[in-house]
LUMKE-623591 format. One record per atom (N, C-alpha, C): residue number from 1; residue in one letter; atom name; z negated, y, x negated. Coordinates in steps of 0.05 Angstrom, whole numbers, plus 5000, padded with zeros to 4 digits. Layout:
% residues N
NUM_A_CA_Z_Y_X
...
***
This chain:
% residues 176
1_R_N_3541_5363_4340
1_R_CA_3537_5337_4352
1_R_C_3564_5325_4362
2_K_N_3581_5343_4372
2_K_CA_3607_5333_4381
2_K_C_3623_5321_4358
3_S_N_3622_5334_4335
3_S_CA_3637_5324_4312
3_S_C_3627_5296_4304
4_R_N_3601_5291_4307
4_R_CA_3590_5265_4300
4_R_C_3601_5244_4319
5_K_N_3602_5250_4345
5_K_CA_3613_5231_4365
5_K_C_3643_5226_4359
6_L_N_3657_5248_4353
6_L_CA_3685_5245_4347
6_L_C_3690_5228_4322
7_K_N_3673_5232_4302
7_K_CA_3676_5217_4277
7_K_C_3669_5187_4281
8_E_N_3648_5181_4297
8_E_CA_3639_5154_4300
8_E_C_3655_5138_4321
9_A_N_3665_5152_4341
9_A_CA_3680_5138_4363
9_A_C_3703_5156_4372
10_P_N_3723_5161_4356
10_P_CA_3744_5180_4363
10_P_C_3760_5172_4388
11_Y_N_3766_5147_4391
11_Y_CA_3782_5138_4414
11_Y_C_3766_5140_4440
12_L_N_3741_5132_4438
12_L_CA_3724_5134_4462
12_L_C_3720_5163_4470
13_T_N_3715_5180_4450
13_T_CA_3711_5208_4456
13_T_C_3737_5220_4468
14_D_N_3760_5212_4458
14_D_CA_3785_5221_4469
14_D_C_3789_5212_4497
15_M_N_3782_5187_4503
15_M_CA_3785_5177_4531
15_M_C_3767_5193_4550
16_I_N_3743_5199_4542
16_I_CA_3725_5214_4559
16_I_C_3735_5242_4563
17_E_N_3745_5255_4542
17_E_CA_3756_5282_4545
17_E_C_3781_5282_4562
18_K_N_3798_5262_4560
18_K_CA_3822_5261_4577
18_K_C_3814_5257_4606
19_F_N_3795_5240_4611
19_F_CA_3785_5236_4638
19_F_C_3775_5262_4650
20_N_N_3758_5276_4635
20_N_CA_3747_5301_4645
20_N_C_3769_5323_4648
21_Q_N_3788_5324_4630
21_Q_CA_3810_5343_4632
21_Q_C_3826_5338_4657
22_R_N_3833_5313_4662
22_R_CA_3849_5306_4686
22_R_C_3833_5312_4711
23_T_N_3808_5305_4712
23_T_CA_3791_5311_4735
23_T_C_3791_5340_4742
24_Y_N_3785_5357_4722
24_Y_CA_3784_5386_4726
24_Y_C_3811_5398_4730
25_W_N_3832_5386_4719
25_W_CA_3859_5396_4724
25_W_C_3866_5392_4754
26_V_N_3861_5369_4765
26_V_CA_3866_5364_4794
26_V_C_3851_5384_4811
27_A_N_3825_5387_4805
27_A_CA_3809_5405_4821
27_A_C_3819_5434_4818
28_S_N_3825_5442_4794
28_S_CA_3834_5470_4789
28_S_C_3861_5475_4802
29_L_N_3879_5456_4801
29_L_CA_3905_5459_4813
29_L_C_3902_5464_4843
30_V_N_3885_5449_4856
30_V_CA_3881_5453_4885
30_V_C_3867_5479_4891
31_L_N_3847_5486_4876
31_L_CA_3831_5510_4881
31_L_C_3846_5536_4874
32_K_N_3866_5534_4857
32_K_CA_3882_5558_4850
32_K_C_3901_5567_4873
33_C_N_3907_5548_4891
33_C_CA_3925_5554_4913
33_C_C_3911_5572_4933
34_T_N_3923_5594_4939
34_T_CA_3912_5612_4959
34_T_C_3924_5606_4986
35_D_N_3947_5593_4987
35_D_CA_3960_5585_5012
35_D_C_3948_5559_5022
36_I_N_3936_5559_5046
36_I_CA_3923_5535_5056
36_I_C_3942_5512_5059
37_T_N_3966_5517_5068
37_T_CA_3986_5496_5072
37_T_C_3992_5482_5045
38_L_N_3996_5497_5024
38_L_CA_4002_5486_4998
38_L_C_3977_5471_4988
39_R_N_3954_5482_4992
39_R_CA_3929_5469_4984
39_R_C_3926_5442_4997
40_V_N_3930_5441_5023
40_V_CA_3928_5416_5039
40_V_C_3949_5396_5029
41_N_N_3973_5405_5024
41_N_CA_3994_5387_5014
41_N_C_3987_5376_4986
42_L_N_3975_5392_4969
42_L_CA_3966_5383_4943
42_L_C_3944_5361_4946
43_I_N_3925_5366_4963
43_I_CA_3904_5346_4968
43_I_C_3916_5320_4978
44_K_N_3935_5322_4997
44_K_CA_3948_5298_5007
44_K_C_3963_5284_4985
45_Y_N_3977_5300_4968
45_Y_CA_3992_5289_4946
45_Y_C_3974_5273_4927
46_F_N_3951_5284_4920
46_F_CA_3933_5271_4902
46_F_C_3921_5246_4915
47_I_N_3916_5247_4941
47_I_CA_3906_5223_4955
47_I_C_3927_5201_4953
48_H_N_3952_5208_4957
48_H_CA_3974_5188_4954
48_H_C_3976_5177_4926
49_I_N_3972_5194_4906
49_I_CA_3972_5185_4878
49_I_C_3949_5165_4873
50_A_N_3926_5172_4885
50_A_CA_3902_5154_4882
50_A_C_3908_5127_4895
51_I_N_3921_5127_4918
51_I_CA_3927_5102_4931
51_I_C_3946_5085_4914
52_K_N_3966_5098_4902
52_K_CA_3985_5085_4885
52_K_C_3971_5074_4860
53_A_N_3952_5090_4849
53_A_CA_3937_5082_4825
53_A_C_3921_5056_4831
54_K_N_3910_5055_4855
54_K_CA_3895_5031_4863
54_K_C_3914_5007_4865
55_E_N_3938_5011_4877
55_E_CA_3957_4989_4879
55_E_C_3965_4979_4851
56_L_N_3967_4997_4832
56_L_CA_3975_4990_4805
56_L_C_3951_4982_4787
57_N_N_3928_4981_4799
57_N_CA_3903_4974_4784
57_N_C_3898_4994_4761
58_N_N_3905_5019_4765
58_N_CA_3899_5040_4746
58_N_C_3873_5053_4754
59_F_N_3851_5041_4747
59_F_CA_3825_5050_4756
59_F_C_3817_5076_4741
60_Y_N_3827_5079_4717
60_Y_CA_3821_5103_4701
60_Y_C_3831_5128_4716
61_L_N_3856_5127_4725
61_L_CA_3868_5149_4740
61_L_C_3855_5151_4768
62_L_N_3851_5129_4781
62_L_CA_3839_5129_4808
62_L_C_3812_5143_4808
63_F_N_3795_5136_4788
63_F_CA_3768_5148_4787
63_F_C_3770_5178_4781
64_S_N_3789_5185_4764
64_S_CA_3793_5213_4757
64_S_C_3800_5230_4782
65_I_N_3818_5220_4798
65_I_CA_3827_5235_4822
65_I_C_3805_5235_4843
66_T_N_3793_5212_4848
66_T_CA_3772_5211_4868
66_T_C_3748_5228_4860
67_T_N_3742_5229_4834
67_T_CA_3721_5246_4825
67_T_C_3728_5276_4830
68_A_N_3752_5283_4823
68_A_CA_3761_5311_4828
68_A_C_3760_5318_4857
69_L_N_3770_5301_4874
69_L_CA_3771_5307_4903
69_L_C_3742_5307_4915
70_G_N_3723_5296_4901
70_G_CA_3696_5296_4911
70_G_C_3679_5318_4900
71_L_N_3690_5334_4882
71_L_CA_3675_5356_4870
71_L_C_3667_5376_4892
72_Q_N_3644_5388_4889
72_Q_CA_3633_5406_4910
72_Q_C_3652_5429_4918
73_P_N_3665_5442_4899
73_P_CA_3683_5464_4908
73_P_C_3706_5454_4926
74_L_N_3716_5430_4922
74_L_CA_3737_5420_4939
74_L_C_3725_5409_4965
75_Y_N_3702_5397_4963
75_Y_CA_3689_5386_4986
75_Y_C_3683_5407_5007
76_R_N_3678_5431_4998
76_R_CA_3670_5454_5016
76_R_C_3694_5465_5030
77_L_N_3718_5457_5025
77_L_CA_3742_5467_5038
77_L_C_3745_5453_5065
78_K_N_3726_5458_5083
78_K_CA_3724_5444_5109
78_K_C_3750_5447_5125
79_E_N_3761_5471_5126
79_E_CA_3785_5475_5142
79_E_C_3808_5459_5131
80_D_N_3810_5457_5105
80_D_CA_3832_5442_5093
80_D_C_3829_5412_5099
81_W_N_3804_5402_5096
81_W_CA_3800_5373_5101
81_W_C_3804_5366_5130
82_S_N_3798_5384_5148
82_S_CA_3802_5378_5177
82_S_C_3832_5377_5183
83_T_N_3849_5391_5168
83_T_CA_3877_5391_5172
83_T_C_3890_5365_5161
84_I_N_3878_5352_5142
84_I_CA_3890_5329_5129
84_I_C_3892_5305_5148
85_G_N_3873_5302_5165
85_G_CA_3874_5279_5184
85_G_C_3856_5256_5176
86_S_N_3847_5242_5196
86_S_CA_3827_5221_5191
86_S_C_3839_5197_5177
87_T_N_3864_5191_5182
87_T_CA_3877_5167_5170
87_T_C_3876_5170_5139
88_L_N_3885_5192_5129
88_L_CA_3886_5196_5100
88_L_C_3858_5200_5088
89_T_N_3840_5214_5102
89_T_CA_3813_5217_5092
89_T_C_3798_5191_5092
90_D_N_3804_5174_5112
90_D_CA_3791_5147_5112
90_D_C_3800_5131_5088
91_K_N_3826_5133_5081
91_K_CA_3836_5118_5058
91_K_C_3823_5129_5032
92_L_N_3819_5155_5031
92_L_CA_3806_5167_5008
92_L_C_3777_5158_5006
93_D_N_3763_5157_5029
93_D_CA_3736_5147_5029
93_D_C_3733_5119_5019
94_K_N_3753_5102_5027
94_K_CA_3753_5074_5017
94_K_C_3756_5073_4986
95_L_N_3774_5091_4976
95_L_CA_3778_5092_4948
95_L_C_3753_5102_4933
96_K_N_3739_5122_4946
96_K_CA_3715_5133_4934
96_K_C_3693_5112_4933
97_E_N_3694_5092_4950
97_E_CA_3674_5070_4950
97_E_C_3675_5055_4923
98_L_N_3698_5054_4911
98_L_CA_3700_5040_4885
98_L_C_3686_5056_4863
99_N_N_3685_5082_4867
99_N_CA_3673_5101_4847
99_N_C_3643_5105_4853
100_N_N_3633_5090_4872
100_N_CA_3605_5094_4880
100_N_C_3587_5078_4861
101_P_N_3568_5091_4847
101_P_CA_3551_5077_4828
101_P_C_3530_5059_4841
102_A_N_3528_5059_4868
102_A_CA_3509_5042_4881
102_A_C_3512_5013_4873
103_S_N_3489_5000_4870
103_S_CA_3489_4972_4862
103_S_C_3505_4967_4837
104_N_N_3503_4985_4818
104_N_CA_3517_4982_4792
104_N_C_3547_4979_4795
105_Y_N_3559_4996_4811
105_Y_CA_3588_4996_4816
105_Y_C_3598_4970_4827
106_K_N_3583_4959_4846
106_K_CA_3589_4933_4858
106_K_C_3618_4931_4869
107_N_N_3626_4952_4883
107_N_CA_3653_4952_4895
107_N_C_3675_4952_4874
108_Y_N_3672_4968_4854
108_Y_CA_3691_4968_4832
108_Y_C_3692_4942_4818
109_R_N_3669_4931_4812
109_R_CA_3667_4906_4797
109_R_C_3681_4883_4812
110_K_N_3679_4883_4838
110_K_CA_3692_4862_4854
110_K_C_3722_4864_4851
111_V_N_3733_4888_4854
111_V_CA_3762_4892_4851
111_V_C_3771_4887_4823
112_Y_N_3755_4897_4804
112_Y_CA_3762_4893_4775
112_Y_C_3763_4863_4768
113_T_N_3744_4848_4777
113_T_CA_3743_4819_4771
113_T_C_3767_4805_4784
114_S_N_3774_4813_4808
114_S_CA_3797_4800_4821
114_S_C_3823_4808_4809
115_S_N_3824_4829_4793
115_S_CA_3848_4839_4780
115_S_C_3852_4829_4751
116_I_N_3832_4815_4741
116_I_CA_3834_4805_4714
116_I_C_3857_4786_4712
117_G_N_3873_4790_4691
117_G_CA_3897_4774_4687
117_G_C_3922_4788_4697
118_K_N_3918_4809_4712
118_K_CA_3941_4826_4721
118_K_C_3942_4851_4703
119_A_N_3964_4865_4705
119_A_CA_3965_4890_4691
119_A_C_3944_4909_4702
120_M_N_3928_4921_4685
120_M_CA_3906_4938_4695
120_M_C_3898_4957_4674
121_I_N_3890_4981_4683
121_I_CA_3877_5000_4665
121_I_C_3849_5004_4677
122_P_N_3829_4991_4665
122_P_CA_3802_4992_4675
122_P_C_3789_5020_4671
123_H_N_3767_5024_4685
123_H_CA_3752_5049_4680
123_H_C_3734_5044_4656
124_L_N_3740_5056_4634
124_L_CA_3727_5051_4609
124_L_C_3697_5058_4609
125_A_N_3690_5078_4625
125_A_CA_3661_5086_4625
125_A_C_3643_5064_4634
126_I_N_3651_5048_4653
126_I_CA_3634_5026_4663
126_I_C_3632_5004_4642
127_T_N_3654_4997_4629
127_T_CA_3654_4977_4608
127_T_C_3636_4987_4585
128_T_N_3639_5012_4578
128_T_CA_3623_5023_4556
128_T_C_3593_5023_4564
129_K_N_3587_5030_4588
129_K_CA_3559_5029_4598
129_K_C_3548_5001_4596
130_D_N_3563_4981_4604
130_D_CA_3554_4953_4602
130_D_C_3548_4945_4573
131_C_N_3566_4954_4555
131_C_CA_3562_4947_4526
131_C_C_3537_4961_4515
132_F_N_3533_4986_4523
132_F_CA_3509_5000_4513
132_F_C_3483_4987_4524
133_Q_N_3484_4979_4549
133_Q_CA_3460_4966_4561
133_Q_C_3454_4940_4547
134_L_N_3475_4925_4540
134_L_CA_3470_4900_4526
134_L_C_3459_4905_4498
135_E_N_3467_4927_4486
135_E_CA_3458_4933_4459
135_E_C_3428_4938_4459
136_E_N_3417_4946_4482
136_E_CA_3388_4952_4484
136_E_C_3372_4926_4485
137_I_N_3385_4903_4491
137_I_CA_3371_4878_4492
137_I_C_3366_4868_4463
138_E_N_3343_4858_4458
138_E_CA_3336_4848_4431
138_E_C_3354_4825_4423
139_T_N_3363_4824_4399
139_T_CA_3379_4802_4388
139_T_C_3362_4777_4383
140_F_N_3337_4782_4375
140_F_CA_3319_4759_4370
140_F_C_3295_4761_4388
141_D_N_3286_4738_4398
141_D_CA_3261_4737_4414
141_D_C_3238_4743_4395
142_E_N_3222_4763_4400
142_E_CA_3200_4771_4382
142_E_C_3179_4749_4380
143_I_N_3175_4734_4400
143_I_CA_3154_4713_4400
143_I_C_3163_4689_4385
144_T_N_3186_4678_4392
144_T_CA_3196_4653_4380
144_T_C_3213_4657_4356
145_G_N_3226_4681_4354
145_G_CA_3244_4686_4332
145_G_C_3272_4674_4336
146_N_N_3276_4663_4360
146_N_CA_3302_4651_4366
146_N_C_3323_4672_4372
147_V_N_3348_4666_4367
147_V_CA_3370_4684_4373
147_V_C_3374_4685_4403
148_N_N_3378_4708_4414
148_N_CA_3383_4712_4442
148_N_C_3413_4708_4447
149_F_N_3421_4683_4451
149_F_CA_3450_4677_4454
149_F_C_3461_4687_4480
150_S_N_3445_4690_4500
150_S_CA_3455_4700_4526
150_S_C_3465_4728_4524
151_K_N_3454_4744_4506
151_K_CA_3464_4771_4501
151_K_C_3492_4770_4490
152_F_N_3497_4752_4471
152_F_CA_3524_4750_4459
152_F_C_3544_4738_4479
153_V_N_3535_4720_4496
153_V_CA_3553_4709_4516
153_V_C_3562_4731_4535
154_K_N_3543_4748_4543
154_K_CA_3550_4770_4561
154_K_C_3568_4790_4548
155_Q_N_3563_4796_4522
155_Q_CA_3581_4814_4507
155_Q_C_3609_4802_4506
156_Y_N_3611_4777_4500
156_Y_CA_3637_4764_4498
156_Y_C_3651_4765_4525
157_T_N_3637_4760_4546
157_T_CA_3649_4760_4573
157_T_C_3660_4788_4580
158_I_N_3644_4808_4575
158_I_CA_3653_4836_4581
158_I_C_3677_4843_4565
159_L_N_3676_4838_4539
159_L_CA_3698_4847_4522
159_L_C_3723_4829_4525
160_S_N_3720_4804_4530
160_S_CA_3743_4787_4534
160_S_C_3758_4794_4560
161_E_N_3742_4800_4581
161_E_CA_3755_4809_4606
161_E_C_3770_4836_4602
162_F_N_3757_4853_4587
162_F_CA_3769_4879_4582
162_F_C_3795_4876_4565
163_L_N_3794_4858_4545
163_L_CA_3818_4854_4529
163_L_C_3841_4840_4544
164_Q_N_3834_4825_4564
164_Q_CA_3855_4812_4580
164_Q_C_3872_4832_4594
165_C_N_3862_4856_4599
165_C_CA_3877_4877_4612
165_C_C_3901_4885_4594
166_Q_N_3898_4883_4568
166_Q_CA_3919_4891_4549
166_Q_C_3939_4868_4546
167_Q_N_3932_4844_4554
167_Q_CA_3949_4822_4549
167_Q_C_3964_4812_4573
168_A_N_3961_4826_4595
168_A_CA_3974_4818_4620
168_A_C_4004_4822_4617
169_N_N_4019_4802_4626
169_N_CA_4048_4803_4625
169_N_C_4059_4806_4653
170_A_N_4048_4825_4668
170_A_CA_4057_4828_4695
170_A_C_4081_4848_4696
171_I_N_4099_4844_4714
171_I_CA_4121_4862_4719
171_I_C_4114_4879_4743
172_L_N_4113_4905_4738
172_L_CA_4106_4923_4760
172_L_C_4131_4932_4774
173_K_N_4129_4932_4801
173_K_CA_4151_4943_4817
173_K_C_4145_4971_4823
174_Y_N_4163_4989_4820
174_Y_CA_4159_5017_4826
174_Y_C_4175_5023_4851
175_D_N_4161_5032_4872
175_D_CA_4175_5039_4897
175_D_C_4184_5068_4895
176_Q_N_4210_5072_4899
176_Q_CA_4221_5099_4897
176_Q_C_4225_5110_4924
***
């Protein structure tokens, strides 16, 4: 079955695999540390990377890191999380709100929409989900036989917004 997915959608399959690899790499890196100080520093480091990813509108990386830091094995490190401090954990919680599927990712969609036209790496899974949901809508009205143009307008909107991410001519400043 995997080879069929790879054959039919190799780039999409690759993006999903890269997302999962990065997510589990972050979690594994933290969990491999036996020294609590090093583990806490790694968690802080990844939170800072997630904050920077948000500033750069790199939602693909942001979701990967917040997903990793929300995995159960990391979440159970109560002593580590208590050492991190509320300021940083509050920032992480705000970032995790973007990754919250409640109300069809309402928080992410709001930030995504406000970032259109800027340099951005969107979270491909949500765009893909939207496209698949639209595909389930009938192209023709069964009763009247008329073409369902609203389906195509929605598809155009989703894909044109997504493609604008590739066409942004923004200059990114990198703080050293």
